[in-house]
MARLO-548686 format. One record per residue (C-alpha): residue in one letter; x, y, z. Coordinates in Angstrom, 3 decimals. Example, Ala and Ser with C-alpha at 12.3 -4.5 7.8 and 13.67 -1.06 7.14 Angstrom:
residues 2
  code         x         y         z
     A    12.300    -4.500     7.800
     S    13.670    -1.060     7.140
end
This chain:
residues 344
  code         x         y         z
     M   136.924   109.076    27.288
     E   136.770   109.401    23.501
     T   133.867   110.100    21.180
     S   133.924   110.356    17.412
     K   130.191   110.861    17.074
     K   128.729   114.229    16.162
     V   125.751   115.516    18.108
     K   123.126   117.083    15.893
     Q   121.200   120.151    16.957
     E   117.498   119.390    17.243
     K   114.496   121.673    17.532
     K   111.241   120.520    19.097
     K   107.905   122.324    19.053
     V   106.250   121.919    22.442
     L   102.571   122.762    22.925
     L   101.547   123.661    26.479
     M    97.759   123.509    26.620
     G    94.874   123.239    29.065
     K    91.972   125.158    30.514
     S    92.513   128.793    31.495
     G    93.706   128.924    35.101
     A    95.027   125.355    35.105
     G    98.524   126.592    35.961
     K   100.362   126.265    32.644
     S   102.208   129.585    32.670
     S   103.034   129.264    36.369
     M   104.846   125.972    35.932
     R   106.619   127.196    32.809
     S   107.851   130.268    34.698
     I   109.131   128.179    37.610
     I   110.989   125.719    35.408
     F   112.384   127.993    32.697
     S   112.319   131.556    34.100
     N   113.566   131.022    37.659
     H   110.371   132.194    39.336
     V   109.518   130.799    42.763
     A   106.095   129.377    43.564
     R   104.988   132.247    45.796
     D   105.579   134.783    43.001
     V   103.638   133.182    40.140
     R   100.288   134.268    41.532
     R   100.988   137.667    39.984
     L   101.096   136.219    36.468
     G    98.150   137.156    34.269
     A    96.218   134.914    31.910
     T    97.965   133.973    28.652
     I    96.520   135.728    25.610
     D    96.405   133.567    22.482
     V    99.860   131.935    22.089
     D   102.928   133.004    24.054
     K   106.052   131.604    22.376
     K   109.379   131.076    24.106
     R   112.506   129.434    22.730
     V   114.586   127.595    25.310
     K   118.070   126.229    24.664
     F   118.465   123.004    26.606
     L   121.870   121.335    26.828
     G   123.052   123.451    23.928
     N   121.985   121.038    21.169
     L   118.262   120.855    21.985
     L   116.062   123.835    21.191
     L   112.563   123.824    22.661
     D   110.025   126.094    20.984
     I   107.437   126.291    23.757
     W   103.985   127.466    22.668
     D   102.039   128.399    25.806
     C    98.472   128.411    24.487
     G    95.816   130.483    26.231
     G    93.037   128.259    27.522
     Q    90.042   130.558    27.188
     D    87.202   129.037    25.163
     A    87.538   131.529    22.301
     F    91.222   130.757    21.827
     T    90.682   127.002    22.040
     E    87.970   127.173    19.377
     S    90.356   129.118    17.134
     Y    93.117   126.516    17.624
     L    90.703   123.770    16.559
     T    89.331   125.569    13.502
     S    91.043   128.427    11.661
     Q    94.505   127.842    13.208
     K    94.443   124.040    13.325
     S    97.298   123.271    10.923
     Y    99.365   126.191    12.244
     V    99.074   125.208    15.910
     F    99.091   121.417    15.612
     G   101.500   121.016    12.692
     D   105.046   119.735    13.252
     V   104.544   119.223    17.006
     G   107.149   117.234    18.917
     V   105.408   117.207    22.281
     L   101.993   118.132    23.662
     I   101.835   118.850    27.389
     Y    98.209   119.064    28.494
     V    97.448   120.389    31.985
     F    94.293   119.442    33.896
     D    93.225   121.367    37.000
     V    92.451   118.647    39.560
     E    89.761   120.839    41.147
     S    87.962   121.739    37.912
     S    84.195   121.291    38.101
     D    84.219   120.508    34.371
     F    86.183   117.269    34.761
     S    83.770   114.425    35.393
     T    84.825   110.780    35.300
     H    81.219   109.602    35.565
     G    77.880   110.836    34.330
     T    76.334   111.988    37.588
     H    73.543   114.536    37.532
     G    74.828   118.082    37.215
     S    78.377   117.007    36.388
     S    80.271   118.117    33.289
     D    82.996   116.473    31.251
     R    83.772   119.560    29.173
     D    87.469   119.384    30.079
     L    87.677   115.859    28.676
     Q    85.694   116.797    25.567
     T    88.100   119.663    24.855
     Y    91.072   117.377    25.463
     A    89.646   114.762    23.075
     S    89.196   117.420    20.364
     I    92.785   118.574    20.798
     I    94.059   114.992    20.674
     S    92.108   114.465    17.440
     A    93.589   117.607    15.871
     L    97.071   116.572    16.945
     G    96.585   113.082    15.498
     E    95.622   114.590    12.138
     N    98.602   116.965    11.952
     S   101.389   115.422    14.093
     P   100.685   111.712    14.604
     R   104.235   111.041    15.842
     A   104.089   113.611    18.652
     R   104.667   112.608    22.270
     I   101.858   113.304    24.760
     F   102.182   114.120    28.446
     T    99.280   115.072    30.709
     L    99.732   116.722    34.080
     V    97.033   116.444    36.732
     H    97.963   119.693    38.415
     K    97.409   121.411    41.793
     M    97.511   118.074    43.602
     D    98.531   119.882    46.788
     L    94.849   120.837    47.086
     V    93.900   117.156    47.470
     A    94.276   115.536    50.892
     S    97.330   113.268    50.852
     E    95.357   110.116    51.658
     Y    93.182   110.591    48.573
     R    95.798   111.596    46.015
     E    96.559   108.132    44.658
     A    92.874   107.328    44.159
     V    92.222   110.710    42.508
     L    95.166   110.260    40.148
     D    94.056   106.735    39.222
     S    90.535   107.965    38.457
     R    91.745   110.934    36.396
     S    94.288   108.779    34.560
     A    91.665   106.241    33.490
     A    89.429   108.995    32.128
     I    92.330   110.660    30.292
     L    93.495   107.394    28.729
     A    89.974   106.689    27.474
     R    90.056   109.989    25.528
     S    93.641   109.775    24.231
     G    92.916   108.129    20.874
     I    95.941   106.947    18.911
     F    98.280   108.177    21.673
     K    96.798   105.973    24.390
     R    99.689   103.481    24.464
     T   102.476   106.046    24.722
     I   101.026   108.839    26.863
     G   102.728   109.868    30.105
     I   100.623   111.024    33.057
     Y   101.994   112.882    36.094
     A   100.521   114.333    39.285
     T   102.053   117.777    39.877
     S   102.128   120.787    42.173
     I   104.205   123.965    42.069
     W   104.806   123.583    45.811
     D   106.903   120.409    45.771
     E   109.312   118.313    43.700
     T   106.566   116.677    41.594
     L   106.824   119.512    39.077
     Y   110.510   118.739    38.521
     K   109.779   115.024    38.212
     A   107.230   115.648    35.455
     W   109.252   118.164    33.453
     G   112.440   116.162    33.941
     G   110.737   113.111    32.451
     I   109.366   115.156    29.569
     V   112.657   116.811    28.641
     N   114.613   113.594    29.147
     S   112.482   111.942    26.446
     L   113.546   114.664    23.982
     I   117.317   114.703    24.485
     P   119.134   113.395    21.391
     N   122.154   111.095    21.688
     L   121.614   110.523    25.396
     D   123.563   107.269    25.155
     I   126.748   109.197    24.325
     V   126.348   111.344    27.428
     E   125.725   108.278    29.604
     D   128.835   106.536    28.247
     G   130.881   109.532    29.342
     L   129.320   109.495    32.799
     R   130.116   105.788    33.197
     D   133.760   106.511    32.410
     L   133.756   109.246    35.073
     Q   132.027   106.880    37.510
     T   134.764   104.302    37.020
     V   137.689   106.627    37.733
     T   135.997   108.274    40.739
     E   134.585   104.993    42.136
     A   131.291   106.849    42.474
     E   128.155   105.294    43.904
     E   126.087   107.629    41.772
     I   126.507   110.434    39.252
     V   123.635   112.731    38.266
     L   123.781   115.236    35.398
     F   121.687   118.418    35.659
     E   120.915   121.095    33.073
     Q   122.497   124.284    34.406
     N   119.588   126.727    34.116
     T   116.534   124.649    35.001
     F   118.400   122.082    37.121
     L   116.204   119.384    35.639
     T   117.788   115.936    35.763
     V   119.254   115.014    32.379
     T   120.333   111.479    33.267
     R   122.194   109.464    35.892
     V   124.418   106.418    36.269
     G   125.066   104.413    39.405
     S   126.764   101.460    40.995
     E   124.858    98.601    42.583
     I   124.873   100.503    45.870
     G   123.656   103.688    44.249
     N   120.906   101.868    42.375
     D   119.629   100.414    45.657
     N   118.984   103.862    47.176
     P   115.371   103.686    48.467
     N   114.706   107.428    48.012
     R   113.252   107.288    44.508
     D   112.331   110.976    44.386
     R   115.817   112.195    45.348
     Y   116.631   113.660    41.914
     E   113.532   115.862    41.862
     R   114.151   116.956    45.447
     L   117.732   117.840    44.585
     S   116.570   119.823    41.545
     N   114.206   121.822    43.713
     I   116.720   122.415    46.517
     I   119.682   123.335    44.315
     K   117.690   125.662    42.108
     T   116.354   127.438    45.184
     F   119.949   127.719    46.426
     K   121.093   129.177    43.088
     N   118.270   131.712    43.096
     S   119.103   132.775    46.654
     L   122.717   133.369    45.619
     S   121.514   135.834    42.988
     S   119.880   137.991    45.632
     Y   122.952   137.950    47.900
     T   125.567   138.461    45.182
     E   123.479   140.794    43.001
     S   124.535   138.650    40.064
     N   122.428   138.112    36.938
     S   124.762   135.385    35.703
     S   123.316   131.962    34.954
     H   126.199   130.518    37.026
     Q   126.201   131.663    40.648
     F   128.464   128.894    41.921
     N   131.182   126.707    40.490
     S   131.250   123.863    42.987
     F   129.738   122.693    46.246
     V   131.234   120.009    48.496
     V   129.762   117.926    51.320
     K   132.152   115.781    53.403
     T   130.876   113.214    55.893
     R   132.237   110.099    57.574
     I   130.343   107.779    55.209
     F   130.470   109.597    51.856
     N   131.700   112.631    49.913
     L   129.489   114.631    47.563
     I   130.442   117.162    44.905
     I   128.155   119.354    42.827
     S   130.307   120.946    40.156
     R   129.874   122.763    36.886
     L   130.832   120.304    34.168
     T   130.223   122.306    30.970
     Y   128.619   125.605    30.068
     N   125.246   123.832    30.030
     T   125.525   121.266    32.820
     Y   126.299   120.572    36.454
     V   127.278   117.145    37.733
     L   126.617   115.626    41.159
     I   128.976   112.849    42.266
     V   128.571   110.682    45.386
     F   131.711   108.699    46.235
     P   133.655   107.160    49.166
     P   134.799   109.352    52.105
     G   138.323   110.668    52.564
     E   140.370   113.705    51.574
     A   142.418   111.797    48.982
     E   139.219   110.511    47.353
     L   137.835   114.053    47.288
     Q   140.880   115.527    45.567
     C   140.985   112.633    43.099
     A   137.327   113.174    42.192
     R   137.911   116.904    41.715
     L   140.869   116.297    39.394
     N   139.034   113.683    37.334
     T   135.992   115.931    37.009
     M   138.175   118.780    35.750
     A   139.874   116.411    33.298
     A   136.497   115.271    31.943
     K   135.203   118.787    31.197
     D   136.738   119.118    27.739
     E   135.378   115.744    26.624
     F   131.860   116.586    27.793
     A   132.075   119.954    26.032
     R   133.010   118.043    22.873
     I   129.971   115.782    23.314
     E   127.792   118.901    23.312
     S   129.300   120.080    20.002
     V   126.836   120.265    17.134
     A   127.344   118.734    13.682
     E   127.970   122.103    12.006
     G   130.802   122.954    14.385
     V   131.210   124.023    17.972
     D   128.591   126.556    19.043
     E   130.269   129.265    21.069
     G   127.468   128.983    23.585
     L   128.513   125.420    24.351
     K   132.027   126.233    25.448
     M   132.783   125.988    29.099
     G   132.288   129.376    30.791
     R   135.493   130.980    31.997
     G   134.242   134.180    33.588
     K   134.740   135.071    37.215
     N   132.465   133.099    39.551
     S   130.547   134.953    42.209
     Y   130.590   131.945    44.500
     D   132.849   128.939    44.867
end
């Protein structure tokens, strides 16, 4: 696998907004700070703007602005701080609490559409200052809605959100989410995937690896968040009926990684180097590919096939590290980690 292209480092400003108590900081902590759902209840309300810079895949820097949702802060964002908050935005993630009494999709007596009014004001401010931004809305805490009603609730909320989305109506992404299942990983995986530069180069490399390993499917994960970066598959792999398997894997593997920290007393971002599953109908490897990524490979059964896949994965590591190189030179943080592993 050869690549002569240089991968440029990109920085994206990400606004995380929504009503106070909607769950913004909780989901951010689960995805980027390795919290588990049962622990985020202890998090306090965000005061003004809490900024966090996250390095994703080495060449993508996310400047996440977690904006407090109290009325006073929101008014400030829309007036005195408008150009500061809404200028040069790459992505707006707006979180709606599905149980909010201030979200009304119809004008019934005693109902309020204050949540939608605030959202419309924020969309207007964003359109004035960052008209090329991407918009994603999360209808959150869906676990509180009975399963038989969730689709209808999401459809109703989506229609109301689209009606208030202004110039972004045609490109907005809407997700139903909960911190208690894989839907959170599906939403954030889709968001981050839309931001990754030069994704085609990465996918070309994965196709080369798929060819030599005869893999049914290869999935690339970011090493810290375990969000799905991208995947390639054969005809068999593409026919897999479990469409939410990537998000489920993200959730399961990240939980596994976090549990290793408690048993090994390790603070390292890498608690394992590889994980192998052997069955009569398939082999599966989850292996660290570069400093920033893990790769999952599903391929035919057999010990010879397993060893071949391991060798080809090791041989591909240097090329994938080169893909992650930035235009100014190789960032030391992108080099494949060579410290002692606490689990293998």
